[in-house]
C-alpha positions in Angstrom: -73.1 62.6 146.6 -70.9 59.5 147.0 -70.7 56.7 149.5 -68.3 58.4 151.9 -70.4 61.6 152.0 -73.6 59.7 152.8 -71.8 57.6 155.5 -70.4 60.8 157.1 -73.8 62.5 157.0 -75.5 59.5 158.5 -72.9 59.5 161.4 -72.9 63.2 162.2 -76.3 64.5 161.2 -78.7 65.1 164.1 -81.7 65.1 161.7 -80.7 61.7 160.5 -80.4 60.4 164.1 -83.8 61.9 164.8 -85.5 60.1 161.9 -83.9 56.8 162.8 -84.6 57.0 166.5 -87.2 54.6 168.1 -89.4 57.4 169.4 -89.3 59.5 166.2 -93.1 59.8 166.1 -93.3 61.3 169.6 -90.1 63.4 169.3 -90.7 64.9 165.9 -94.4 65.2 166.3 -94.2 67.1 169.6 -91.2 69.3 168.8 -92.5 70.2 165.4 -95.9 71.2 166.7 -94.5 73.3 169.6 -91.5 75.0 167.9 -92.5 75.0 164.2 -96.2 75.0 163.8 -96.7 77.5 166.8 -93.4 79.3 165.9 -92.2 79.2 169.5 -88.6 80.4 169.8 -88.2 80.2 173.5 -90.1 78.3 176.2 -89.4 77.7 179.9 -88.7 74.2 181.2 -91.8 74.2 183.4 -94.2 75.0 180.6 -92.5 72.5 178.2 -92.7 69.7 180.8 -96.4 70.4 181.4 -97.2 70.2 177.7 -95.2 67.1 177.2 -96.8 65.5 180.3 -100.2 66.0 178.6 -98.9 64.6 175.4 -97.5 61.5 177.1 -100.7 60.9 179.1 -102.9 61.1 176.0 -100.6 58.7 174.0 -100.3 56.2 176.9 -104.1 56.2 177.3 -104.5 55.5 173.6 -101.6 53.2 172.9 -101.0 51.5 176.3 -99.7 52.4 179.7 -96.1 51.3 179.0 -95.7 52.9 175.5 -93.8 55.8 176.8 -92.7 54.9 180.4 -90.2 57.8 181.1 -91.1 61.1 182.6 -91.4 64.3 180.6 -88.3 65.7 182.2 -86.3 62.6 181.3 -87.4 62.9 177.7 -86.3 66.5 177.6 -82.9 65.7 179.1 -82.5 62.9 176.4 -83.5 65.2 173.5 -81.1 68.0 174.6 -78.1 65.7 175.3 -74.9 66.2 173.3 -75.3 63.0 171.3 -78.8 64.0 170.2 -78.8 67.8 169.8 -82.5 68.2 169.0 -83.1 70.8 171.7 -80.9 73.7 172.8 -81.1 74.1 176.6 -79.8 77.4 178.0 -80.4 80.1 180.6 -81.6 83.4 179.4 -80.2 86.6 180.8 -81.8 87.3 184.2 -83.5 84.0 184.6 -82.5 81.0 186.8 -84.8 78.6 185.0 -83.6 76.7 181.9 -85.3 77.4 178.6 -85.5 75.4 175.4 -85.5 76.0 171.7 -85.5 73.6 168.8 -82.3 73.2 166.7 -82.0 73.3 162.9 -82.0 69.4 162.9 -85.6 69.4 163.9 -86.4 71.8 161.1 -84.6 69.6 158.6 -86.3 66.4 159.8 -89.8 68.0 159.8 -89.3 69.4 156.3 -88.2 66.0 155.0 -91.2 64.3 156.5 -93.6 67.0 155.3 -92.3 66.5 151.7 -93.1 62.8 151.9 -96.8 63.5 151.6 -98.2 62.9 148.2 -99.0 66.0 146.2 -102.1 66.1 144.0 -100.9 69.2 142.1 -97.3 70.0 141.2 -96.8 73.4 139.7 -93.9 74.0 137.2 -94.8 77.1 135.2 -94.6 79.5 138.2 -91.2 78.1 139.2 -89.9 78.5 135.7 -91.0 82.1 135.7 -89.3 82.6 139.1 -86.1 81.1 137.7 -86.2 83.3 134.7 -86.7 86.4 136.8 -83.8 85.4 139.1 -81.5 84.9 136.0 -82.5 88.4 134.7 -81.7 90.0 138.1 -78.3 88.3 138.3 -77.3 89.1 134.7 -78.5 92.7 134.4 -77.7 93.4 138.1 -74.0 92.8 137.4 -74.0 94.4 133.9 -71.5 97.3 133.7 -72.4 98.3 130.1 -74.7 101.2 130.2 -76.1 100.5 126.7 -77.0 96.9 127.6 -78.8 98.1 130.8 -80.6 100.8 128.9 -81.8 98.2 126.3 -83.2 96.0 129.0 -85.1 98.9 130.6 -86.5 99.9 127.3 -87.7 96.3 126.7 -89.5 96.4 130.1 -91.0 99.8 129.3 -92.2 98.5 125.9 -93.9 95.5 127.6 -95.6 97.8 130.1 -96.8 100.1 127.3 -98.2 97.2 125.4 -100.1 96.0 128.5 -101.4 99.5 129.1 -102.6 99.6 125.5 -104.5 96.4 125.9 -106.1 97.7 129.1 -107.2 100.8 127.2 -108.8 98.5 124.5 -110.7 96.6 127.3 -108.5 93.5 127.1 -107.8 92.3 130.6 -105.5 89.3 130.9 -106.2 87.4 134.1 -104.3 84.5 135.6 -106.1 81.2 135.3 -107.2 79.6 138.6 -104.6 76.9 138.1 -101.8 79.4 137.7 -103.0 81.3 140.8 -103.1 78.1 142.9 -99.7 77.2 141.6 -98.2 80.5 142.6 -99.9 80.4 146.0 -98.4 77.0 146.7 -95.0 78.3 145.8 -95.4 81.3 148.0 -96.6 79.2 150.9 -93.6 76.9 150.6 -91.1 79.7 150.3 -92.7 81.6 153.3 -92.5 78.5 155.5 -88.9 77.7 154.4 -87.9 81.3 155.1 -89.3 81.1 158.6 -87.5 77.8 159.2 -84.2 79.3 157.9 -84.1 81.7 160.8 -82.9 78.9 163.2 -80.2 78.0 160.7 -79.2 81.7 160.5 -79.0 81.9 164.3 -76.9 78.7 164.4 -74.6 80.1 161.7 -74.0 83.2 163.9 -73.2 80.9 166.8 -70.8 78.9 164.7 -69.0 82.1 163.6 -68.7 83.1 167.3 -67.3 79.8 168.2 -64.7 79.9 165.4 -63.6 83.3 166.4 -63.3 82.2 170.0 -61.2 79.3 168.9 -58.9 81.6 167.0 -58.5 83.8 170.1 -57.9 80.8 172.4 -55.1 79.5 170.1 -53.5 82.8 169.5 -49.9 83.1 170.5 -49.0 86.5 169.2 -49.3 90.0 170.7 -52.5 91.5 171.8 -52.3 94.2 169.1 -52.0 91.6 166.4 -55.0 89.7 167.9 -57.2 92.8 167.8 -56.2 93.6 164.2 -57.0 90.0 163.3 -60.4 90.0 165.1 -61.6 93.4 164.0 -60.4 93.1 160.4 -61.5 89.5 159.9 -64.3 88.7 157.5 -65.5 86.0 159.8 -66.9 88.5 162.3 -70.6 88.3 162.9 -71.5 91.6 161.3 -69.1 91.4 158.4 -69.8 87.8 157.3 -71.9 87.1 154.2 -74.5 85.6 156.5 -74.6 88.8 158.6 -74.8 91.1 155.5 -77.7 89.1 154.0 -79.6 89.1 157.3 -79.1 92.8 157.8 -80.5 93.5 154.3 -83.5 91.2 155.0 -84.2 92.8 158.4 -84.0 96.3 156.9 -86.7 95.1 154.4 -88.9 94.0 157.3 -88.4 97.4 159.1 -89.3 99.5 156.1 -92.7 100.9 156.7 -93.6 101.2 153.0 -92.6 97.7 152.1 -94.3 96.2 155.2 -97.5 98.1 154.4 -97.3 96.9 150.7 -96.7 93.3 151.8 -99.6 93.4 154.3 -101.9 94.8 151.6 -100.9 92.1 149.1 -101.5 89.3 151.7 -104.9 90.7 152.4 -105.9 90.9 148.8 -104.6 87.4 148.1 -106.8 86.1 150.9 -109.9 87.6 149.1 -109.3 85.7 145.9 -112.1 83.1 145.6 -110.3 80.7 143.4 -107.4 80.1 145.9 -107.5 77.6 148.6 -106.1 79.7 151.5 -107.2 77.5 154.3 -103.9 78.1 156.2 -104.7 81.4 157.9 -101.3 81.6 159.4 -99.8 82.6 156.0 -101.8 85.8 156.2 -99.7 86.9 159.1 -96.5 85.2 158.1 -94.6 88.6 158.1 -95.3 89.0 161.8 -93.7 85.6 162.4 -90.8 86.7 160.3 -90.4 89.9 162.4 -90.5 88.0 165.7 -88.0 85.5 164.5 -85.8 88.3 163.1 -85.9 90.1 166.5 -84.8 86.9 168.2 -81.9 86.5 165.8 -80.9 90.2 166.3 -81.0 89.7 170.1 -78.7 86.6 169.6 -76.3 88.7 167.6 -76.2 91.4 170.2 -75.7 88.9 173.0 -72.9 87.2 171.1 -71.2 90.5 170.4 -71.4 91.5 174.1 -70.0 88.1 175.2 -67.2 88.4 172.6 -66.3 91.9 173.8 -66.3 90.6 177.4 -64.2 87.7 176.3 -61.6 90.0 174.7 -61.6 92.2 177.9 -61.0 89.1 180.0 -58.1 88.1 177.8 -56.6 91.5 178.0 -56.8 91.9 181.7 -55.4 88.5 182.8 -52.6 89.2 185.2 -51.4 85.7 186.0 -49.3 84.6 182.9 -48.9 81.1 184.1 -52.7 80.5 184.4 -53.2 82.0 181.0 -50.6 79.7 179.4 -52.2 76.7 181.0 -55.7 77.6 179.8 -54.5 78.4 176.3 -52.7 75.0 176.2 -55.9 73.1 177.3 -58.0 75.0 174.7 -55.5 74.4 171.9 -55.4 70.6 172.6 -59.2 70.5 172.8 -59.5 72.2 169.4 -57.0 69.6 168.0 -58.9 66.7 169.4 -62.2 68.1 168.1 -61.3 67.2 164.5 -59.7 63.8 165.3 -61.7 60.5 164.8 -63.3 58.8 167.7 -60.6 58.7 170.4 -61.1 57.6 174.0 -59.8 60.5 176.1 -59.0 59.6 179.6 -57.3 61.5 182.4 -56.6 61.1 186.1 -57.0 63.6 188.8 -55.4 63.4 192.3 -58.1 63.3 194.9 -58.1 66.5 196.9 -57.3 66.2 200.6 -60.4 66.5 202.7 -60.6 69.1 205.4 -61.6 67.5 208.7 -63.2 69.5 211.4 -63.9 67.8 214.7 -66.6 69.3 216.9 -64.6 68.6 220.0 -61.8 70.8 218.8 -63.9 73.9 219.1 -63.3 75.8 222.3 -66.1 76.1 224.8 -67.7 79.3 225.8 -65.6 81.3 228.2 -67.3 84.3 229.9 -65.4 87.5 230.0 -63.9 88.4 233.4 -65.5 91.4 235.0 -63.0 94.0 236.1 -63.6 95.6 239.5 -63.0 99.3 239.8 -62.4 100.9 243.2 -63.3 104.5 242.9 -62.8 105.3 246.6 -60.1 108.0 247.2 -58.2 107.7 250.4 -57.7 111.0 252.3 -54.3 112.3 251.7 -52.4 112.6 255.0 -49.3 114.5 255.4 -49.1 115.5 251.7 -48.6 119.1 250.5 -50.9 119.3 247.5 -51.6 122.5 245.4 -55.4 122.4 244.6 -55.5 126.0 243.2 -55.5 124.6 239.6 -59.0 123.1 240.3 -60.4 126.6 240.7 -58.7 128.1 237.7 -61.0 126.3 235.2 -63.2 128.8 233.3 -66.7 127.6 232.2 -68.9 129.9 230.1 -72.6 129.0 230.2 -74.1 129.5 226.7 -77.6 129.3 228.0 -77.0 132.4 230.2 -75.5 134.2 227.2 -78.5 133.3 225.0 -80.8 134.7 227.6 -78.8 137.9 227.6 -79.1 138.2 223.8 -82.9 137.6 223.9 -83.3 140.3 226.6 -81.1 142.7 224.7 -82.8 142.4 221.2 -85.8 144.3 222.4 -88.3 145.8 220.0 -85.7 146.6 217.3 -85.6 143.0 216.3 -81.8 142.9 216.1 -78.7 143.9 218.0 -74.9 143.7 217.4 -72.4 141.8 219.5 -70.4 145.0 220.2 -73.5 146.6 221.7 -74.2 143.6 223.9 -70.6 143.6 225.2 -70.9 147.3 225.8 -74.1 146.8 227.8 -72.9 143.6 229.5 -69.1 143.7 229.8 -67.3 140.4 229.4 -66.4 138.6 232.6 -64.5 135.6 231.2 -62.5 137.3 228.5 -61.9 135.8 225.0 -63.7 132.5 225.9 -66.9 134.3 226.5 -66.5 136.3 223.3 -66.1 133.1 221.3 -69.1 131.5 222.9 -71.2 134.5 221.9 -70.2 133.9 218.3 -71.2 130.2 218.4 -74.6 130.6 220.0 -77.5 128.7 218.5 -81.0 129.5 219.6 -84.5 129.1 218.1 -85.4 132.7 219.1 -82.7 134.4 217.0 -80.1 133.8 214.2 -76.5 134.8 214.2 -75.5 136.8 211.1 -71.8 137.5 210.2 -70.7 140.4 208.0 -67.1 139.9 206.8 -66.9 143.3 205.1 -67.6 145.3 208.3 -65.4 145.3 211.4 -66.3 146.0 215.1 -64.0 146.7 218.0 -64.8 144.9 221.3 -63.1 145.7 224.7 -62.3 142.9 227.1 -60.4 142.8 230.4 -57.4 140.5 230.3 -56.1 138.3 233.1 -53.3 140.7 233.9 -55.9 143.6 234.5 -55.1 145.4 231.2 -57.9 146.6 228.9 -57.4 145.0 225.5 -59.3 145.5 222.2 -60.3 142.8 219.7 -61.3 143.6 216.0 -63.6 141.0 214.6 -66.2 140.8 211.7 -69.5 142.4 212.6 -71.8 139.9 214.3 -75.6 140.7 214.5 -78.2 138.7 216.4 -81.6 138.9 214.5 -84.9 137.7 216.0 -86.5 134.9 214.1 -90.2 134.5 213.2 -90.7 132.1 216.0 -89.2 134.6 218.5 -91.4 137.4 217.1 -94.6 135.3 217.8 -93.6 134.6 221.3 
């Protein structure tokens, strides 16, 4: 690290700004207890304000009334501001209340302050063994020579055979209490660091998503080339090294055999008397890993859905002029993002206000009632032909229904042709059609398209005519049988 690197980190690091702020004790103490010690990954604004109110009240009572004069909501707004970036304020899907989560800057600051505490015991042997084992995995994991890998496996088998032989002779080599305590401290440190890394992993996924969106916003080629670039890019969320490593880790957590083995080992470590395992949270650290991993997986799914929707919106924009303007603004914003501090100013024309005067509204106007004179004056001296008024034929369906009910009799059914034969039609075809459309609760009308009946009717000209129609049968219903 050189002078320029340190100066750049000091200027842009949120963790550095947090450690150098005036209220670092309040900010870091409260945020680390809520989001790190309790492993809270999402909390509603109301709950966080209530907890911060209690914290501020207790501190003001102990240190003085004016120690922290602002309200809890004002502190949260300050901590989540763009120039601070210690809290991420967002709206979850389906919620109208903002939620908060700590950023990686809080994790880095809390880890640095935690490491400032003096350590009575610093283990070196266990870390050396871990380094040696990591070197072996890297060397022999990338070895392509089959003989070399076989030699390494034979060496491991010889070591295991030697240990088994010592056990058969009654020689049991146990780890010294100091070595056990050293390895437990290393395990605790790595377990806490791994839990803290989940926020960094989630932030890396968000950064990949932003970079991909910037590439889409500044794209000036065809849509087909854009899709090829997006789908084939190694910077996609799932195909990135970060995504591949996280997928392998999450598969390890979801493996029932490995999870059961890990839980058993944690339980047995907790029963070792020589170990100082006062931090009970480490016994359930794998549950915290799983919860944090689920949160990260949900973030990846949400980013993927938003990215797909973003691509759909880009593909279905119909107004080319608006799309060009938006792309131009986004391209300039990306260029200005990497420039040094530049004062960006712009002017907007004030929109014309729409003025509505109450006196311009029309008053209520009642509708005018139209008068209708229905009186008909007696026609005098007019030769009118009123015979058409008496030519109208009306068929009463109720009378026909009564005829059907009376004709059914004890047989329970009767055909339309039989009824017409017993009661000849007096209104011709209109009466026949009315028979076929009868609806009554005492009987049902059944049509048989395969059979044909012939019905005689008297036409207006006095001639006897026949009509062939599908067989129509009136069948008494259960209700009619009861009556």
